[in-house]
C-alpha positions as CSV (number, residue, x, y, z in Angstrom):
1,M,31.2,-10.1,-67.2
2,I,31.3,-6.4,-67.2
3,N,28.6,-6.4,-69.8
4,V,26.4,-8.8,-67.8
5,L,26.7,-6.3,-64.7
6,K,25.8,-3.4,-66.9
7,K,22.7,-5.1,-68.1
8,V,21.7,-6.2,-64.5
9,F,22.2,-2.7,-63.5
10,K,20.0,-1.2,-66.3
11,V,17.3,-3.8,-65.5
12,G,17.5,-2.9,-61.8
13,I,17.2,0.9,-62.8
14,I,14.1,0.2,-64.8
15,I,12.4,-2.0,-62.1
16,F,13.1,0.8,-59.4
17,A,11.8,3.4,-61.8
18,I,8.5,1.3,-62.3
19,L,8.1,0.7,-58.5
20,V,8.7,4.5,-58.0
21,V,6.0,5.4,-60.6
22,A,3.5,2.8,-59.3
23,I,3.9,3.9,-55.7
24,S,3.6,7.5,-56.7
25,C,0.5,6.8,-58.7
26,C,-1.0,4.8,-55.6
27,L,-0.4,7.6,-53.2
28,G,-1.6,10.1,-55.7
29,Y,-4.9,8.3,-56.0
30,Y,-5.2,7.9,-52.4
31,Y,-4.2,11.6,-51.7
32,I,-7.0,12.7,-54.4
33,K,-9.4,10.3,-52.7
34,I,-8.8,11.4,-49.1
35,S,-8.5,15.2,-50.2
36,S,-11.8,15.1,-51.7
37,K,-13.3,13.5,-48.8
38,Y,-12.2,16.4,-46.4
39,D,-12.4,19.1,-49.2
40,N,-15.6,20.6,-47.7
41,I,-14.7,20.6,-44.1
42,T,-14.5,24.1,-42.5
43,F,-13.3,25.3,-39.3
44,D,-15.2,27.1,-36.4
45,K,-12.8,28.7,-34.1
46,D,-15.5,28.0,-31.2
47,K,-15.2,24.3,-32.2
48,L,-11.4,24.4,-31.5
49,I,-11.8,26.0,-27.9
50,T,-15.2,24.5,-26.7
51,A,-15.6,20.9,-25.8
52,T,-18.6,19.2,-24.0
53,S,-17.3,15.9,-23.0
54,Y,-16.5,15.0,-19.3
55,A,-16.0,12.0,-17.0
56,E,-18.5,12.2,-14.1
57,I,-17.5,10.6,-10.9
58,L,-20.1,9.5,-8.5
59,D,-19.9,8.3,-4.8
60,S,-21.6,5.1,-3.6
61,E,-25.0,7.2,-3.1
62,N,-24.8,8.1,-6.9
63,Q,-24.0,11.7,-5.9
64,V,-21.6,13.6,-8.1
65,V,-18.2,13.7,-6.3
66,S,-16.5,15.5,-9.2
67,N,-16.8,16.5,-13.0
68,A,-13.4,15.9,-14.5
69,S,-14.0,18.0,-17.5
70,I,-13.1,20.8,-19.7
71,D,-16.7,22.4,-19.4
72,G,-16.6,26.0,-18.2
73,R,-12.7,26.2,-18.3
74,K,-11.1,29.4,-18.4
75,T,-9.4,30.6,-21.5
76,I,-7.0,33.4,-22.4
77,A,-6.6,35.5,-25.5
78,F,-3.3,35.3,-27.3
79,D,-2.4,39.1,-26.6
80,E,-2.6,38.4,-22.9
81,I,-0.1,35.4,-22.9
82,P,3.5,36.5,-22.3
83,E,6.1,36.2,-25.3
84,H,8.3,34.0,-23.2
85,T,5.6,31.5,-22.5
86,I,4.7,31.3,-26.2
87,N,8.3,30.8,-27.1
88,A,8.9,28.0,-24.4
89,F,6.1,26.0,-26.4
90,I,7.8,26.7,-29.8
91,A,11.3,25.7,-28.5
92,I,10.3,22.4,-27.2
93,E,7.3,21.3,-29.5
94,D,7.7,23.1,-32.8
95,Q,10.6,25.3,-33.7
96,N,9.5,26.2,-37.1
97,F,5.8,26.8,-36.2
98,Y,5.8,30.3,-37.7
99,K,7.6,29.1,-41.1
100,H,5.9,25.9,-42.1
101,N,2.3,25.4,-43.4
102,G,1.2,22.9,-40.8
103,I,3.5,20.1,-41.9
104,N,7.2,19.9,-41.1
105,Y,8.3,17.7,-44.1
106,K,11.8,18.0,-42.9
107,R,11.1,17.1,-39.3
108,I,9.1,14.0,-40.6
109,L,12.2,12.7,-42.6
110,K,14.4,13.3,-39.6
111,S,11.9,11.7,-37.3
112,I,11.7,8.6,-39.4
113,F,15.6,8.1,-39.8
114,V,15.8,8.5,-35.9
115,N,13.3,6.0,-35.1
116,L,14.5,3.5,-37.6
117,K,18.0,3.8,-36.1
118,S,16.8,3.4,-32.4
119,G,14.4,0.7,-33.5
120,Y,11.4,2.2,-31.7
121,A,9.3,5.3,-31.9
122,K,11.8,7.6,-30.2
123,E,11.0,10.9,-31.8
124,G,7.7,12.3,-33.0
125,A,7.1,14.9,-35.7
126,S,3.7,16.5,-35.2
127,T,3.6,20.1,-35.3
128,I,1.6,22.4,-33.0
129,S,-1.2,22.6,-35.7
130,Q,-1.2,18.8,-36.0
131,Q,-1.4,18.4,-32.3
132,L,-4.4,20.9,-32.2
133,I,-6.2,18.8,-34.9
134,K,-5.4,15.7,-33.0
135,N,-6.8,17.1,-29.7
136,T,-9.9,18.5,-31.1
137,H,-11.0,16.6,-34.0
138,L,-9.4,12.9,-33.9
139,N,-9.2,10.0,-31.6
140,N,-5.7,8.4,-30.3
141,E,-5.9,5.3,-32.7
142,K,-2.4,5.0,-34.4
143,T,-3.5,4.1,-38.0
144,L,-2.7,5.3,-41.4
145,E,-6.2,6.5,-42.0
146,R,-6.1,8.7,-39.1
147,K,-2.7,10.3,-39.9
148,L,-4.1,11.1,-43.3
149,K,-7.2,12.8,-41.8
150,E,-5.0,14.7,-39.6
151,F,-2.6,15.8,-42.5
152,F,-5.5,17.1,-44.6
153,L,-7.3,18.5,-41.5
154,T,-4.2,20.3,-40.5
155,K,-3.6,21.9,-44.1
156,K,-7.3,23.1,-44.0
157,L,-6.6,24.6,-40.4
158,E,-3.8,26.6,-41.7
159,K,-5.7,28.0,-44.6
160,S,-8.6,29.1,-42.4
161,F,-6.6,30.7,-39.4
162,T,-3.6,32.8,-38.6
163,K,-0.7,31.2,-36.8
164,N,-1.7,33.5,-33.7
165,E,-5.3,32.0,-33.6
166,I,-3.7,28.6,-33.9
167,M,-1.3,29.1,-31.1
168,E,-4.1,30.6,-29.0
169,A,-6.5,27.8,-29.8
170,Y,-3.7,25.3,-29.1
171,L,-2.7,26.7,-25.5
172,N,-6.4,26.8,-24.6
173,V,-7.0,23.0,-25.4
174,I,-3.9,21.0,-24.6
175,Y,-3.9,18.8,-21.5
176,F,-1.5,19.5,-18.6
177,G,-2.5,16.9,-16.2
178,N,-4.7,17.0,-13.2
179,S,-7.9,17.5,-15.1
180,C,-6.2,20.9,-16.4
181,F,-7.2,21.4,-20.1
182,G,-5.8,24.8,-21.3
183,I,-2.9,27.0,-20.0
184,E,-5.0,29.5,-17.9
185,N,-6.6,26.4,-16.0
186,A,-3.0,24.9,-15.5
187,S,-1.5,28.2,-14.4
188,N,-4.3,28.5,-11.9
189,F,-3.9,25.1,-10.6
190,Y,-0.1,24.8,-10.1
191,F,0.8,28.4,-9.4
192,D,-2.5,30.1,-8.4
193,K,-2.1,32.8,-11.0
194,S,-3.2,33.7,-14.4
195,A,-1.2,32.6,-17.4
196,S,-0.5,36.5,-18.2
197,E,1.5,36.3,-15.0
198,L,3.9,33.3,-15.7
199,D,7.6,33.8,-15.5
200,I,10.1,32.1,-17.8
201,A,10.5,29.1,-15.5
202,E,6.9,28.4,-14.8
203,S,6.4,28.8,-18.5
204,A,9.1,26.4,-19.3
205,M,7.6,23.9,-16.7
206,L,4.2,23.9,-18.3
207,A,5.7,23.5,-21.7
208,G,7.4,20.4,-20.4
209,I,4.4,18.8,-18.9
210,I,2.5,18.3,-22.1
211,K,4.6,15.6,-23.4
212,S,3.7,13.2,-20.6
213,P,1.4,14.9,-18.0
214,K,1.7,12.1,-15.7
215,L,5.4,11.3,-16.2
216,Y,6.5,15.0,-15.7
217,S,3.8,15.8,-13.3
218,P,5.3,18.3,-10.4
219,I,3.2,16.7,-7.9
220,L,4.0,13.1,-8.4
221,H,7.5,13.3,-10.2
222,E,9.2,16.6,-9.2
223,N,12.7,15.6,-10.2
224,D,11.6,14.4,-13.5
225,C,9.6,17.5,-14.2
226,K,12.5,19.7,-13.1
227,A,14.7,18.0,-15.5
228,R,12.2,18.3,-18.4
229,R,11.6,22.1,-17.5
230,N,15.4,22.6,-17.7
231,L,15.6,20.9,-21.2
232,V,12.8,23.4,-22.4
233,L,15.1,26.3,-21.0
234,N,17.9,24.8,-22.9
235,Q,16.0,24.7,-26.0
236,M,14.6,28.3,-25.6
237,A,18.5,29.4,-25.1
238,K,19.5,27.6,-28.5
239,C,16.6,29.4,-30.2
240,N,18.0,32.8,-28.7
241,Y,14.6,33.3,-27.0
242,I,16.6,33.5,-23.6
243,T,20.2,34.4,-22.9
244,S,22.7,31.7,-21.5
245,E,22.6,33.6,-18.3
246,Q,18.7,33.5,-18.1
247,E,18.9,29.8,-18.6
248,K,21.3,29.3,-15.8
249,T,19.3,31.5,-13.6
250,E,15.9,29.8,-14.2
251,S,17.0,26.3,-14.1
252,Q,18.4,26.7,-10.7
253,K,15.0,27.6,-9.3
254,D,12.9,25.2,-7.3
255,I,9.5,24.3,-8.4
256,I,7.1,26.1,-5.8
257,L,3.6,25.0,-6.3
258,S,0.7,27.0,-5.0
259,K,-0.2,26.3,-1.5
260,K,-3.7,26.7,-2.5
261,T,-3.1,23.7,-5.0
262,I,-6.2,21.5,-4.4
263,N,-5.4,17.9,-3.2
264,N,-7.5,16.1,-5.5
265,C,-6.4,12.6,-4.5
266,L,-9.7,10.9,-5.1
267,E,-10.3,12.2,-8.5
268,R,-6.5,11.5,-9.3
269,N,-6.6,7.9,-8.1
270,V,-10.1,7.4,-9.7
271,L,-9.0,8.6,-13.2
272,N,-5.7,6.7,-13.0
273,F,-7.5,3.5,-12.3
274,S,-10.0,4.1,-14.8
275,A,-7.4,5.0,-17.7
276,K,-5.4,1.7,-17.0
277,T,-8.7,-0.3,-16.8
278,L,-9.9,1.1,-20.1
279,N,-6.5,1.5,-21.6
280,L,-7.0,5.1,-22.3
281,A,-4.8,8.2,-21.8
282,E,-6.2,10.3,-19.0
283,K,-6.7,13.1,-21.4
284,D,-8.9,10.9,-23.5
285,L,-10.7,9.5,-20.6
286,I,-11.7,12.9,-19.5
287,N,-12.8,13.7,-23.1
288,S,-15.2,10.7,-23.0
289,K,-18.6,11.0,-21.6
290,L,-17.9,8.5,-18.9
291,K,-20.1,7.7,-15.6
292,I,-17.5,6.4,-13.1
293,K,-19.2,5.1,-9.9
294,T,-16.9,4.7,-7.0
295,Y,-17.4,3.0,-3.6
296,I,-16.8,6.2,-1.6
297,K,-18.9,6.5,1.3
298,P,-19.7,10.3,1.7
299,S,-19.9,10.4,5.6
300,L,-16.7,8.4,5.9
301,Q,-14.9,10.4,3.2
302,N,-15.8,13.9,4.7
303,F,-14.6,12.5,8.2
304,I,-11.2,11.5,6.5
305,D,-10.9,14.8,4.7
306,N,-11.3,16.5,7.9
307,L,-9.2,14.4,10.0
308,D,-6.2,16.5,11.9
309,L,-2.9,15.1,10.5
310,S,-0.7,17.7,12.2
311,I,0.8,14.8,14.3
312,F,2.7,13.8,11.0
313,N,4.3,17.2,10.9
314,Y,8.0,17.3,12.1
315,D,10.6,19.9,12.1
316,N,7.9,22.1,9.9
317,N,8.3,19.2,7.4
318,M,5.1,17.2,6.3
319,P,5.8,13.8,5.1
320,E,4.1,12.1,2.4
321,Y,1.1,10.1,3.8
322,A,-1.9,8.0,2.7
323,I,-5.1,6.6,4.3
324,I,-7.0,3.8,2.8
325,I,-10.3,2.4,4.3
326,E,-11.3,-0.8,2.4
327,N,-14.6,-2.7,2.6
328,N,-13.6,-6.3,3.3
329,K,-16.8,-7.7,1.8
330,N,-16.5,-6.2,-1.7
331,G,-13.1,-4.7,-1.7
332,G,-14.3,-1.3,-2.3
333,I,-12.3,1.8,-1.0
334,E,-14.9,3.7,1.0
335,A,-12.5,6.5,1.7
336,I,-9.2,7.7,0.6
337,R,-6.9,10.5,1.4
338,T,-3.3,11.0,0.3
339,S,-0.6,13.8,0.1
340,E,-0.3,15.3,-3.4
341,A,2.8,13.2,-4.5
342,V,0.9,9.9,-3.8
343,N,-0.5,7.9,-6.4
344,L,-1.7,4.6,-4.8
345,E,-1.3,2.3,-7.7
346,D,2.1,3.7,-8.6
347,T,3.6,4.5,-5.3
348,L,5.9,1.7,-4.5
349,R,7.4,1.5,-0.9
350,Q,9.4,-0.9,1.1
351,P,6.6,-2.8,3.3
352,A,8.9,-3.2,6.2
353,S,7.6,-5.6,8.8
354,C,4.1,-5.5,7.3
355,L,5.2,-8.1,4.9
356,K,6.0,-10.6,7.6
357,P,2.6,-12.2,8.0
358,F,2.4,-13.1,4.4
359,L,6.0,-14.3,3.5
360,V,7.1,-15.8,6.9
361,Y,4.2,-16.9,9.0
362,A,1.4,-17.6,6.6
363,P,3.2,-20.4,4.8
364,N,4.6,-21.9,8.0
365,F,1.1,-21.9,9.6
366,E,-0.3,-23.4,6.4
367,D,2.0,-26.4,6.2
368,G,1.9,-27.0,10.0
369,K,5.4,-26.1,10.6
370,I,4.5,-23.8,13.4
371,N,1.6,-23.0,15.8
372,L,1.0,-19.9,17.8
373,L,2.8,-21.4,20.7
374,T,6.0,-22.7,18.9
375,K,9.2,-21.4,20.6
376,V,11.7,-19.4,18.6
377,D,15.1,-18.2,20.0
378,D,14.9,-14.6,19.7
379,E,18.8,-13.9,20.2
380,K,21.5,-12.0,18.0
381,T,22.5,-14.4,15.2
382,T,24.0,-14.5,12.0
383,I,22.5,-16.7,9.2
384,A,24.1,-17.1,5.8
385,D,26.1,-13.7,6.2
386,F,23.0,-12.0,7.3
387,S,22.6,-10.6,10.7
388,P,19.1,-9.3,11.6
389,K,18.7,-6.9,14.5
390,N,15.6,-6.2,16.5
391,A,14.3,-2.6,17.2
392,G,16.2,-1.0,19.7
393,N,18.6,-4.1,19.7
394,K,16.3,-5.8,22.3
395,Y,16.1,-9.5,22.4
396,K,14.2,-11.8,24.5
397,G,15.3,-15.3,24.2
398,N,13.0,-18.2,23.7
399,I,9.4,-16.6,22.9
400,S,6.3,-17.7,21.1
401,V,5.5,-17.3,17.6
402,K,2.4,-15.3,18.8
403,E,4.7,-13.0,20.8
404,A,7.3,-12.9,17.8
405,I,4.5,-11.6,15.6
406,S,3.0,-9.3,18.3
407,T,6.5,-7.6,19.0
408,S,7.7,-7.9,15.5
409,S,10.8,-9.9,15.9
410,N,13.1,-9.5,13.0
411,V,15.5,-12.2,14.3
412,C,12.5,-14.7,14.6
413,A,11.1,-13.8,11.3
414,T,14.4,-14.3,9.6
415,K,14.9,-17.7,11.3
416,L,11.5,-19.0,10.1
417,L,12.0,-17.8,6.7
418,N,15.3,-19.6,6.4
419,Y,13.8,-22.6,8.0
420,Y,10.8,-22.7,5.6
421,G,12.8,-21.7,2.5
422,I,12.8,-18.5,0.6
423,N,11.4,-19.6,-2.7
424,K,8.5,-21.5,-1.4
425,A,7.7,-18.7,0.9
426,K,7.3,-16.3,-2.0
427,K,5.0,-18.5,-3.8
428,T,2.6,-18.0,-0.8
429,A,3.0,-14.2,-0.6
430,E,2.6,-14.0,-4.4
431,K,-0.9,-15.5,-3.8
432,F,-1.7,-12.2,-1.8
433,G,-0.6,-10.0,-4.5
434,F,3.1,-9.3,-3.8
435,K,5.6,-9.2,-6.7
436,F,9.1,-10.3,-6.6
437,T,12.2,-9.9,-8.7
438,K,15.1,-12.1,-9.4
439,N,17.0,-9.8,-7.0
440,D,14.6,-10.8,-4.2
441,N,16.4,-14.0,-3.3
442,H,17.8,-13.0,0.2
443,L,16.9,-13.3,3.9
444,A,16.4,-9.5,4.4
445,L,13.0,-10.2,2.8
446,A,11.9,-11.4,6.2
447,L,12.1,-7.7,7.2
448,G,10.0,-6.7,4.2
449,S,13.0,-5.5,1.9
450,L,11.8,-6.0,-1.7
451,Y,13.7,-4.7,-4.6
452,N,11.0,-2.8,-6.3
453,G,8.8,-2.5,-3.1
454,C,4.9,-2.8,-3.2
455,D,2.2,-0.5,-3.6
456,L,-0.2,0.3,-0.8
457,L,-3.2,-1.0,-2.3
458,T,-1.7,-4.4,-2.5
459,L,-0.5,-4.3,1.1
460,T,-4.0,-3.1,2.3
461,N,-5.8,-5.8,0.4
462,A,-3.4,-8.6,1.9
463,Y,-4.8,-7.8,5.3
464,A,-8.4,-7.5,4.1
465,T,-7.7,-11.1,2.8
466,L,-7.0,-12.3,6.5
467,A,-10.1,-10.5,7.7
468,N,-12.0,-12.6,4.9
469,G,-10.8,-15.9,6.2
470,G,-8.1,-16.3,3.6
471,K,-10.2,-15.2,0.5
472,K,-8.6,-12.0,-1.4
473,P,-11.3,-9.4,-2.6
474,N,-10.6,-7.3,-5.8
475,I,-9.5,-3.9,-4.1
476,S,-10.8,-1.1,-6.1
477,V,-12.0,2.6,-5.7
478,V,-14.1,2.3,-8.8
479,E,-17.4,-0.1,-8.7
480,S,-18.2,0.4,-12.4
481,I,-17.8,2.5,-15.5
482,N,-20.4,3.2,-17.9
483,G,-20.1,4.8,-21.4
484,L,-22.7,6.7,-23.7
485,N,-26.2,5.3,-23.3
486,D,-25.1,3.7,-19.8
487,I,-23.3,0.9,-21.9
488,P,-21.3,-0.9,-19.3
489,L,-17.5,-0.8,-19.8
490,Y,-16.1,-2.1,-16.6
491,K,-17.5,-3.7,-13.3
492,N,-15.5,-4.7,-10.3
493,E,-16.1,-8.5,-9.6
494,S,-16.7,-9.3,-6.1
495,N,-15.6,-12.9,-6.5
496,K,-13.0,-13.6,-3.8
497,Q,-10.0,-15.8,-4.7
498,T,-8.8,-18.3,-1.9
499,V,-5.3,-17.6,-1.0
500,I,-4.7,-19.5,2.3
501,S,-6.9,-21.6,4.6
502,N,-9.3,-20.0,6.9
503,E,-7.6,-21.6,9.7
504,T,-4.3,-20.1,8.8
505,A,-6.1,-16.7,8.4
506,F,-7.5,-17.0,11.9
507,L,-4.3,-18.0,13.7
508,L,-2.7,-14.8,12.0
509,T,-5.6,-12.9,13.2
510,K,-5.3,-14.1,16.7
511,A,-1.6,-13.1,16.9
512,L,-2.2,-9.7,15.4
513,Q,-5.0,-9.3,17.9
514,D,-2.4,-9.8,20.6
515,C,-0.2,-6.9,18.8
516,T,-3.2,-4.7,19.2
517,K,-3.5,-5.7,22.9
518,N,0.0,-6.0,24.0
519,G,2.4,-5.4,20.9
520,T,3.8,-2.6,18.8
521,A,-0.1,-1.4,18.0
522,K,-1.1,-1.2,21.5
523,K,-2.4,2.3,21.0
524,L,-5.5,0.5,19.6
525,K,-5.7,-1.9,22.7
526,E,-9.0,-0.7,23.4
527,Y,-10.3,-2.7,20.3
528,A,-8.1,-5.7,20.9
529,N,-11.1,-7.9,21.0
530,V,-12.5,-6.9,17.7
531,V,-9.4,-5.4,15.6
532,A,-6.2,-7.0,14.6
533,S,-3.2,-4.9,13.7
534,K,0.3,-4.8,12.3
535,T,2.7,-2.0,12.4
536,G,6.0,-1.6,10.2
537,T,8.8,0.8,10.4
538,N,11.5,1.0,7.7
539,G,14.8,2.3,8.7
540,A,17.2,4.4,6.7
541,I,20.5,2.9,6.0
542,N,23.3,3.9,8.2
543,S,21.0,6.1,10.2
544,N,18.7,5.7,13.3
545,K,16.2,7.5,11.5
546,N,13.3,6.2,9.3
547,T,11.8,6.4,5.7
548,D,8.4,4.7,6.3
549,A,6.0,4.1,9.0
550,Y,2.8,2.0,8.8
551,C,0.0,0.9,10.9
552,I,-2.5,-1.5,9.1
553,S,-5.3,-2.8,11.1
554,Y,-8.5,-4.7,10.3
555,S,-12.0,-5.6,11.8
556,K,-14.4,-8.1,10.4
557,D,-15.7,-5.2,8.2
558,Y,-13.1,-2.9,7.4
559,T,-9.3,-2.6,6.9
560,V,-7.5,0.6,7.6
561,C,-4.1,1.3,6.3
562,V,-2.2,4.5,7.4
563,W,1.2,5.3,6.0
564,M,3.6,8.1,6.4
565,G,7.1,8.3,4.6
566,I,9.6,10.6,2.8
567,K,9.2,11.3,-0.7
568,N,12.6,10.4,-2.0
569,N,16.0,9.7,-0.6
570,D,17.0,13.1,-0.8
571,A,14.2,14.1,1.7
572,E,14.5,14.9,5.4
573,L,14.4,11.5,7.2
574,L,11.8,10.8,9.7
575,P,12.9,11.1,13.3
576,Q,13.4,7.9,15.3
577,N,10.2,8.3,17.2
578,Y,8.3,8.6,14.0
579,N,7.3,4.9,13.7
580,G,4.5,2.6,13.0
581,G,3.3,2.2,16.6
582,N,3.3,6.0,17.0
583,Q,1.9,8.5,14.6
584,P,0.1,6.0,12.2
585,A,-1.2,4.2,15.1
586,S,-2.8,7.3,16.6
587,I,-4.4,8.3,13.4
588,S,-5.7,4.7,13.2
589,K,-6.9,5.0,16.7
590,K,-9.1,8.0,15.7
591,I,-10.5,6.2,12.5
592,W,-11.7,3.2,14.7
593,D,-13.3,5.7,17.1
594,Y,-15.5,6.7,14.3
595,L,-15.9,3.3,12.7
596,K,-16.9,1.6,16.2
597,P,-16.2,-1.9,15.4
598,T,-18.1,-4.5,17.7
599,Q,-18.3,-7.8,15.6
600,K,-15.7,-10.5,16.8
601,F,-13.9,-12.7,14.1
602,E,-15.6,-16.0,13.8
603,I,-13.8,-19.2,14.8
604,P,-13.5,-21.7,11.7
605,S,-14.8,-25.2,12.3
606,G,-11.1,-26.3,11.7
607,I,-9.8,-24.5,14.7
608,V,-9.9,-26.1,18.2
609,K,-8.9,-24.4,21.5
610,L,-6.8,-26.6,23.9
611,R,-5.3,-26.8,27.3
612,I,-1.5,-26.7,27.2
613,D,0.8,-27.9,30.2
614,K,2.6,-24.6,31.0
615,E,5.0,-26.0,33.3
616,N,6.2,-28.4,30.5
617,Y,6.1,-25.7,27.9
618,D,8.1,-23.1,30.0
619,N,10.8,-25.7,31.1
620,N,11.1,-28.0,27.9
621,N,9.9,-25.4,25.3
622,T,7.7,-28.3,23.8
623,V,3.8,-27.9,23.1
624,K,2.2,-30.9,25.1
625,L,-1.5,-31.3,26.4
626,A,-2.5,-30.7,29.9
627,T,-3.9,-33.9,31.8
628,K,-7.0,-33.6,33.9
629,E,-4.7,-33.5,36.9
630,T,-3.1,-30.0,35.8
631,L,-4.0,-27.3,38.1
632,D,-5.6,-24.3,36.2
633,R,-2.7,-22.2,36.9
634,Y,-0.5,-24.4,35.1
635,V,-2.6,-24.4,31.9
636,I,-2.2,-22.3,28.8
637,E,-5.3,-22.2,26.5
638,E,-4.6,-21.6,22.9
639,Y,-6.1,-22.0,19.4
640,F,-4.8,-24.6,17.0
641,N,-5.6,-25.8,13.6
642,K,-7.2,-29.3,14.1
643,K,-5.1,-30.6,11.4
644,Y,-1.9,-29.9,13.0
645,A,-2.9,-29.8,16.7
646,P,-0.7,-31.5,19.6
647,T,-1.9,-34.9,20.6
648,L,0.8,-35.9,23.3
649,Y,0.1,-35.4,26.9
650,A,2.8,-33.9,29.4
651,D,3.7,-36.0,32.3
652,T,4.5,-33.1,34.8
653,F,1.3,-33.8,36.6
654,T,0.2,-37.3,38.3
655,A,-2.8,-38.3,40.0
656,V,-3.5,-36.5,43.5
657,S,-2.3,-38.7,46.3
658,K,-3.5,-38.9,49.9
659,P,-1.5,-36.1,51.9
660,I,0.9,-37.1,54.5
661,F,2.0,-35.0,57.5
662,E,3.2,-35.3,61.1
663,C,2.3,-33.3,64.2
664,K,4.6,-32.3,67.1
665,V,3.4,-30.6,70.4
666,S,6.0,-28.0,71.7
667,E,4.5,-26.5,75.0
668,K,1.4,-24.6,73.8
669,N,2.4,-24.9,69.9
670,V,1.7,-27.5,67.5
671,I,4.2,-28.0,64.6
672,L,3.0,-29.7,61.4
673,N,5.3,-31.0,58.9
674,I,3.6,-31.4,55.5
675,E,4.7,-33.5,52.6
676,T,4.0,-31.3,49.3
677,N,4.2,-31.2,45.6
678,K,4.6,-27.8,44.2
679,H,1.9,-28.7,41.4
680,T,-0.8,-29.3,44.1
681,S,-2.6,-27.0,46.4
682,Y,-3.2,-28.0,50.1
683,E,-5.8,-26.6,52.6
684,L,-4.8,-27.1,56.1
685,H,-7.8,-27.7,58.7
686,R,-8.2,-27.7,62.6
687,I,-11.1,-28.9,64.5
688,S,-11.6,-27.9,68.2
689,N,-14.6,-27.9,70.3
690,G,-16.6,-29.3,67.3
691,K,-15.5,-26.4,65.1
692,D,-13.7,-26.9,61.8
693,E,-11.4,-24.1,60.8
694,L,-9.1,-23.4,57.7
695,L,-5.7,-22.6,58.9
696,D,-3.8,-22.0,55.7
697,T,-3.9,-22.6,51.9
698,I,-0.7,-24.0,50.5
699,K,0.5,-23.4,46.9
700,S,3.7,-24.0,45.0
701,Q,5.7,-25.5,47.7
702,K,8.2,-28.3,46.8
703,N,8.6,-31.2,48.9
704,Q,7.9,-29.9,52.3
705,Y,6.0,-27.3,54.2
706,I,6.0,-26.4,57.9
707,Y,3.2,-24.7,59.8
708,E,3.2,-23.8,63.4
709,D,-0.1,-23.4,65.2
710,E,0.9,-21.2,68.0
711,N,-0.4,-20.0,71.5
712,L,-3.2,-22.8,71.9
713,S,-5.3,-23.3,75.0
714,P,-5.2,-26.6,76.7
715,N,-7.5,-28.9,74.8
716,F,-7.9,-31.7,72.3
717,Y,-7.1,-30.7,68.7
718,E,-7.6,-32.5,65.4
719,Y,-5.7,-31.6,62.0
720,Y,-6.4,-32.9,58.5
721,I,-5.1,-31.8,55.1
722,I,-7.3,-31.7,51.8
723,A,-5.1,-32.0,48.6
724,E,-6.8,-30.3,45.5
725,K,-6.3,-30.7,41.9
726,G,-9.3,-31.2,39.7
727,E,-10.2,-34.0,42.2
728,S,-9.4,-33.9,45.9
729,K,-8.0,-36.4,48.6
730,K,-8.3,-36.1,52.2
731,S,-5.5,-37.1,54.7
732,D,-6.1,-39.1,57.7
733,I,-7.1,-36.9,60.9
734,I,-4.3,-36.7,63.6
735,K,-5.4,-35.8,67.2
736,V,-3.2,-34.1,69.6
737,L,-3.5,-32.8,73.3
738,V,-2.0,-29.5,74.3
739,E,-1.9,-29.2,78.1
């Protein structure tokens, strides 16, 4: 048995040795082949620093809005860069930079071991030299061929240039986000200073950004950026570049960006959308000769850029904000303005009451469960352990669905969501673009409480869908992207997907027009005939202050979204009077003053306007048709979906009967005792000396009305009554003698 094992072991050793030799030969052959292929490549230092690619951003009139490029960028010489700045990059990116010859074999082996152990590419092994080659000579494809090219070109680089020259070239081409290539441009953008003036903390921040310029952006993700900066400082201390005392001092510093930092929200959002669409890193996108045409309308964008937003300021704090103007016809964003930390596709917020039309009311309208006049009891209640509260703890009792939407009743929304069913309701909201998680299975959804929140573009586009009669456009700031030789790479399709019926969209629009006229968006009431609106305010937990405030309004042509909110839970909360119906509505009013909407919403063929018996509606809370006998003052006119319109008539009113009354003479007075019906109006007439005179009009009198005709002269008098109500009936004439 032992001898057999020995033989198996020997055979195994021989096979292993043969495999090692075979693999070595293959690798050697491949090495010689690839090596000879790149043996004649020489490096030009100018090539490592200068690039000519750019992404050209155009507005709707084909005028250049921005050139996101590295052309004409500022560079800095190695000798001008502070030693602590260079050390920051070495500490976090390549601690053996001055020791290796371009390839860190030990680090490669360690990286392989760590990645195999974790099950994914947790750790990289590229040296600064390799990164320089990758950024100036190669694309981003993850293939063996590219890695081999990188290997040989890096070896050639190390033979052609000194370490300081490589470091200088590297720092002048590396990408720092916000279209900043090179440390001099990044330093000017973020700190309004030359890289020669960077302190230790600033240097560490810039060194930390390059791993993922978006994830560690000090503008978009300040906390993540700070944590990454402190990791760099920790590595600098471990490498003895700074003392532990310096690490402690520098890590406690706040990240203070230049007040002159350009709010390039348009460029930022265009590049972010384009990079996602083409599946490119932003750096690679900018390094491509792309022509990106946007929907931006220059005159409108200029107006938004110069709009005074000081109303948002509170206690010397400026909250985060966003203004989006969407063209309803094609989904194109014609103007956009955001604060520095807001990226429209990635900024997720709680939509508050702005979600109600799509999650609560649209599905109920669509299935005919409600109409605009359906009564809902707006009172404090508890449903399945959830107790919704209205703003200001104000409750109105039985109110119509129209009023519930207009005043944004939380109680009514919760009751209707519970009545319809959460899971069914979510299916309708999903058609508008809203996304739900397994945690979104509670009645607080009626108040816009989503586990992950939603982005502002989805929210804006949902209202544009209502403006389009239930057809959802593809919202986008980018109309098209063309590559070299104008080869089309992307075109925004204008096809609209039907989400809900035209009738449901119209009924929601009518309710939201009432919100403009009488409800929470009444700052816009001047435009109530042509603009529908919804406000939303997200209150902070255990506080009477707020975290978000919205006003979203739309005409037939445009949808305008104005949002303000705190950046994170640690930020100063918005005061209680900073809500959707206040500051965002005021800014929305200024925008509509500029847009000057005039076109009314079209009434779909499936909508009918009906006369409803108000007396029955007020007393019995039911929606029944008025009869021909119903007086106009007892009629409510409202729009209904023909499919679900009421068909029963109220029996409140009967046909007009002949008026009955009695007359009695008392000295020089005539006393008339008239039988009345409160739903009928009466005219009392007197005839004397051939002249017919109206004495009184009688309305809303129940059962009996007494009229005294006083101080009459001796004569014969005739009295009669006309009852009016769609038709008229005249009483008999009674003659009396006053002596």
